[in-house]
LUMLUMDO-833464 format. One record per residue (C-alpha): residue in three letters; x, z negated, y. Coordinates in pm, whole numbers, padded with zeros to 5 digits, always signed. Layout:
BEGIN
ALAXZY
...
***
This chain:
BEGIN
MET+09755-26542+20428
LYS+09405-26618+20309
ARG+09214-26359+20110
ALA+08899-26347+19896
LEU+08913-26183+19553
ILE+08582-26067+19408
SER+08506-25876+19089
ASP+08231-25759+18856
ILE+07947-25736+19106
HIS+07750-25513+18868
GLY+07486-25405+19114
ASN+07370-25760+19187
LEU+07292-25741+19558
GLU+07166-26097+19595
ALA+07480-26246+19438
LEU+07706-26022+19646
ASN+07536-26118+19973
ALA+07557-26488+19884
VAL+07928-26457+19812
LEU+07993-26263+20132
ASP+07813-26535+20328
ASP+08033-26798+20166
ILE+08345-26595+20238
ARG+08249-26577+20606
GLN+08191-26952+20614
GLN+08544-27002+20478
GLY+08681-26804+20773
ILE+08811-26521+20555
SER+08803-26162+20675
GLU+09010-25980+20410
ILE+08845-25910+20075
TYR+08983-25742+19763
CYS+08745-25620+19490
LEU+08883-25594+19137
GLY+08628-25345+19010
ASP+08291-25299+18840
VAL+08090-25273+19158
ILE+07817-25101+18955
GLY+07668-25109+18605
TYR+07398-25334+18457
GLY+07240-25439+18786
PRO+06945-25302+18987
ASN+07115-25228+19322
PRO+07421-25012+19254
VAL+07397-24801+19569
GLU+07354-25094+19806
CYS+07648-25276+19647
LEU+07865-24966+19665
ASP+07791-24923+20035
ILE+07869-25287+20110
VAL+08199-25282+19921
ARG+08301-24963+20099
ARG+08244-25134+20433
LYS+08366-25483+20361
CYS+08659-25459+20118
ALA+09012-25381+20227
MET+09096-25277+19870
CYS+08885-25197+19564
LEU+08999-25114+19211
LEU+08840-24900+18942
GLY+08647-25100+18682
ASN+08542-24972+18342
HIS+08177-24937+18450
ASP+08282-24755+18766
GLN+08488-24525+18544
ALA+08198-24476+18301
ALA+07973-24363+18585
LEU+08227-24094+18669
PHE+08302-23981+18314
ASP+08166-24044+17964
PRO+08084-24411+17888
GLU+08289-24422+17567
GLY+08260-24738+17361
PHE+07962-24872+17554
ASN+07688-25047+17359
PRO+07335-24898+17387
VAL+07228-25141+17661
ALA+07532-25066+17879
PHE+07507-24693+17801
ARG+07146-24670+17919
ALA+07228-24875+18227
ILE+07515-24648+18329
LEU+07300-24335+18289
TRP+07036-24493+18513
THR+07308-24594+18762
ARG+07435-24237+18779
ASP+07086-24117+18857
GLN+07049-24377+19131
ILE+07369-24259+19300
ASP+07280-23892+19260
ASN+06944-23951+19426
SER+07051-24208+19682
SER+06965-24202+20051
GLY+07150-24019+20327
GLY+07145-23669+20190
ALA+07413-23473+20008
VAL+07694-23586+20238
ALA+07628-23957+20175
VAL+07587-23902+19802
ASN+07918-23715+19785
GLU+08088-23990+19984
ARG+07974-24248+19731
TRP+08102-24043+19439
ASP+08426-23970+19623
PHE+08476-24341+19683
LEU+08441-24413+19311
GLY+08659-24117+19217
GLU+08943-24228+19443
LEU+08959-24592+19332
PRO+09306-24690+19205
ARG+09360-24862+18870
THR+09617-25108+19005
HIS+09732-25259+19332
VAL+10080-25408+19360
GLU+10225-25646+19617
PRO+10543-25857+19598
ASN+10502-26093+19299
ARG+10135-25993+19266
LEU+09959-25743+19044
PHE+09587-25675+19085
VAL+09396-25508+18800
HIS+09046-25499+18657
GLY+09128-25549+18290
SER+09484-25650+18208
PRO+09846-25580+18305
ARG+09876-25364+17991
ASP+09555-25163+18033
PRO+09439-25206+18394
THR+09086-25077+18342
ASN+08971-25151+17989
GLU+09158-25432+17810
TYR+08990-25772+17789
VAL+09189-26094+17809
PHE+08965-26370+17675
PRO+09041-26744+17674
GLU+09078-26733+17294
ASP+09362-26483+17331
ILE+09593-26780+17389
TYR+09601-26793+17007
ASN+09737-26437+16998
GLN+10098-26507+17092
ARG+10214-26148+17060
LYS+09942-26017+17292
MET+09999-26283+17556
GLU+10377-26239+17552
ASN+10329-25864+17595
LEU+10099-25920+17891
PHE+10331-26168+18063
ASP+10628-25932+18010
ARG+10446-25679+18229
VAL+10392-25921+18519
GLU+10656-25995+18781
LYS+10496-26329+18871
PHE+10116-26335+18911
SER+09836-26111+18789
PHE+09476-26119+18916
GLN+09200-25965+18706
GLY+08831-25968+18613
HIS+08648-25779+18335
THR+08561-26072+18104
HIS+08345-26248+18366
ILE+08512-26576+18261
PRO+08718-26740+18538
GLY+09035-26934+18471
VAL+09414-26938+18447
PHE+09645-26827+18164
THR+09997-26971+18148
PRO+10303-26851+17952
ASN+10274-27169+17742
LEU+09966-27015+17576
GLU+09723-27232+17769
PHE+09397-27143+17941
PHE+09247-27361+18214
GLY+08892-27309+18330
PRO+08812-27395+18692
ASP+08681-27741+18598
GLU+09003-27819+18411
CYS+09221-27760+18716
ASP+08982-27916+18968
HIS+08896-27566+19092
GLU+09245-27510+19238
TYR+09565-27391+19074
ARG+09876-27437+19283
PHE+10156-27188+19236
GLY+10475-27303+19067
ASP+10784-27138+18927
GLU+10616-27003+18613
LYS+10411-26688+18580
ALA+10031-26698+18558
LEU+09738-26466+18494
PHE+09424-26543+18695
ASN+09074-26428+18607
VAL+08864-26439+18922
GLY+08530-26449+18740
SER+08220-26246+18819
VAL+08010-26223+19132
GLY+07710-26059+18970
GLN+07706-26155+18603
PRO+07893-26478+18512
ARG+07943-26541+18141
ASP+08096-26889+18135
GLY+07766-27076+18114
ASP+07742-27121+18492
PRO+07493-26877+18650
ARG+07632-26927+19000
ALA+07828-26638+19149
CYS+08205-26678+19124
TYR+08503-26561+19329
VAL+08843-26696+19430
ILE+09032-26763+19751
LEU+09396-26660+19736
THR+09647-26826+19969
ASP+10027-26841+19973
GLU+10013-27173+19788
SER+09723-27155+19545
VAL+09413-26996+19396
VAL+09084-27175+19467
PHE+08780-27102+19250
ARG+08448-27094+19436
ARG+08095-27107+19288
VAL+07807-26992+19505
GLU+07438-27069+19456
TYR+07185-26788+19470
ASP+06850-26719+19304
PRO+06914-26511+18989
SER+06540-26471+18931
VAL+06532-26214+19215
PRO+06768-25954+19059
ALA+06630-26044+18715
ALA+06278-25953+18830
LYS+06406-25619+18958
ILE+06569-25551+18620
TYR+06247-25633+18434
ASP+06067-25372+18648
ILE+06313-25094+18558
PRO+06242-24948+18211
GLN+06593-24808+18172
LEU+06750-25154+18215
ASP+06715-25384+17916
ASN+06544-25717+17983
MET+06844-25904+17839
LEU+07040-25797+18148
GLY+06798-26004+18353
ASP+06788-26290+18105
ARG+07163-26335+18108
LEU+07169-26378+18486
ARG+06961-26693+18444
ASP+07178-26825+18161
GLY+07523-26730+18290
ARG+07603-26574+17952
***
């Protein structure tokens, strides 16, 4: 079994296409998306349509959920972006049938996907859609123990846009620290697959992982972030910082 796990596309069409090209070059045909197809970025409709066609499974992210309901707890930048995203979907191409299909797709996304020894979520095993698990949470023993208690063996998640591996020994390994591959052992592990469309680990390249029976491999993919950034700068409802951060990977 060889599968690609992508997450947090956030309407970044150029990053998504670059990642899909890399996935094809790796000879992988099955793709799972761990949520946040939309939000922040300038091409929500195009990214939605691609994920609908290409992904065997897609989960509900917090920005996907916010587009459907009220964006509670969102900061002003994210709030304005989600209102603009809603409008883009409502007025997207293909007529009423196509628009309804896009909303139906979002409305039917599951919060979790479970396979033997594997849990797939957007946020965390405790709160699949909204809870963040940051690298610094290794210093919160109670939180980490609670999360690991809810996992049979391995959990795969996104949401923070920071790729890496959490172990029950309260350790976090970024991709560079494990030579971009973490081989499965007897102990449990939580894997953050990083972000396709808005990395926040200081590396602006798009990120995804390849999941096999033996390991998780972290992949970084070059693309030109100035292209989606320029689109963002041209959209008054999207704050310029959303374009700036694509260049910085922050």
